[in-house]
N, C-alpha and C positions, 0 to 999 in steps of 0.2 A: 395860727392855734395858738387853744385857751388857754390861758393867763393859770390854767391850776394846774396845767403841765407841762412845767417852763422844760424846757430839753436838758437832758444826762450831761450831766460832763462828763468828757473819750477818756471809759479810763484804761490807763495802760499796764497790758500785761506780759507776760514775763516769757517765756519757755517753761517748760514742763525742764529744761534741765538749767534753768537759772532757778528757774526758782528752788532744785533738790540744794546748788548747789549756795541760794544767799540761806540757807532752814539755819534759823538762829540753833540746835542744837550741835547742826554740824559746825558753822563757822565757830562757835565754842570751840568746842571741840580743837581746829583748828591754834584759837590762840592759848586753851589749854598741850595745844604740845609744843610750841615752839617757844613755852613758858619754862616748862621742864625738860625738854634737855638748854633751855640759858643756863634752868639750876645744878640738872646733872652736873655741868662742869665746875660749882657751887662758885659758883660768884654771885649768888643769890636771884633774888624776886624781877623778873621786865618788868622796864619804866615802864606809868601811863603813855606815851608819847611812842613808845618802841611795838606795841601793841596793836597801834594804828598804820604798820604795813606790813603785817600779816595776812591780812584777806589777799592786799593786793597784788604779793605778793601769790601766797597760794592760788588763787582762784583764776587768777590771771593764764590762759594757757601759756602764749608768748613765753610768756615770762617763763614759767615752772617749762615752756622746753627752754629757754637761756641758759640755764641751773647749771647747774657744776655736777657733775653724780660724785662724788667728792665735798667735804669741807674743808681740802685742805687749801679748797682756794680759797682766796680771802673775800669777804664783799670788794674788798674795794679794789683786788684784780676783776673781779668780776663785771663792777660798776664799769669801769674805765675798758672792758671791751664789748660794752652793749649800751650803748653810751645812746640809740633811740629809746631803747628798753627807760634808760634809769629817768629820761628825758619827762617821759608822759606820769610815770610817777607821781608824783603832786597828785594831776587831774585826779588820777582814777582813787588817793588817799581824803581826798578833798567827796568824794559822786560813793568812796564805800564805806564813811565814818557814820552814815546812822546803821549800819550794818555792822559798826565795830562795837558800838555801846551798846545794839542792841542784844549783842553776844556777848558781851559783857559779861552784862545784867542776866543774860542765860546762866550760864556760867558759876552767881552770883546763888544766882536763888541755887540751879543743884548742885552746890558745892563743890561746883570745878573750877572758880576756885574765887580767890581771896587775894581782898584787896588791907593792902598795906601800908598803911600814905599815900604814896606816891608812886606805891609798883602795883604789876599784880603778881598773882602767885598760883602757882600748878597745885592745885591739894592731893591729889595726885600721879598716877603711867599716867601713856599716856592710853587713848586705847587701839588691841595692838585690830596691826591687818589682818581682815579676815578675806579667805579663802573669794565671798562670793561681791563683795569690794568693786562694786564698777572703777573701771579705770581712769578716771578723773576725780573719783574720791580719795583711790592712794595717790594719784600723783599730788595731788591739793595735799596733802599727806607729811610728800614726805617732804618737798616743798616747805612748809610749818615746823618741820625739825627743821630741817638744813638752817630755815632766816636763826632760829633758836639756837643751833651750837654758834652762826659768826656774831650773834650777841652774847655767846657768853667771850670771846676774845679782841672784845672793840665798847669801849663808850658811847652813851648816850648818842653824846654833841657830832660823835665823828660819821654815825650812820646820819644823822641829820646832816652832815656837809654830805658826806660822800654820795648820800640820794637827792641833794639840792630839795628839802622837803622843808618846806615853812612850819616853822612853831603859832 
């Protein structure tokens, strides 16, 4: 092979579904949805640490399927009932941390999110589910809403402890 034509590094290619789910606009909206539902209870903005759990919970299909239909089931109870999913959560947080940072930056630029010290604040209501939304997007939005509602009833350090996330 000639020296002026070095081999190209193999590029990782995402499936069309993964590309759509990791879209910065969608991921930012999922974080804004969680923030909104946490704020709606009157407890205030989302802690920076809590934001890094939104995407691993909302975008992982197996996790979404395991979530309760209503927020009456507590995060602690759900975690106890799903130890295998919770056991993998820390690695998904690590894998998705760059997508989370990108989503937060996108939300800040689009003024859907606002930083207030070490917290993230949703500046408006979440987008309403449209009839034409794909099932994956609707399910991810529902999961983000549930997670935000859970956060309204629990302290950040408890979330980290229950889910076994190292910070």
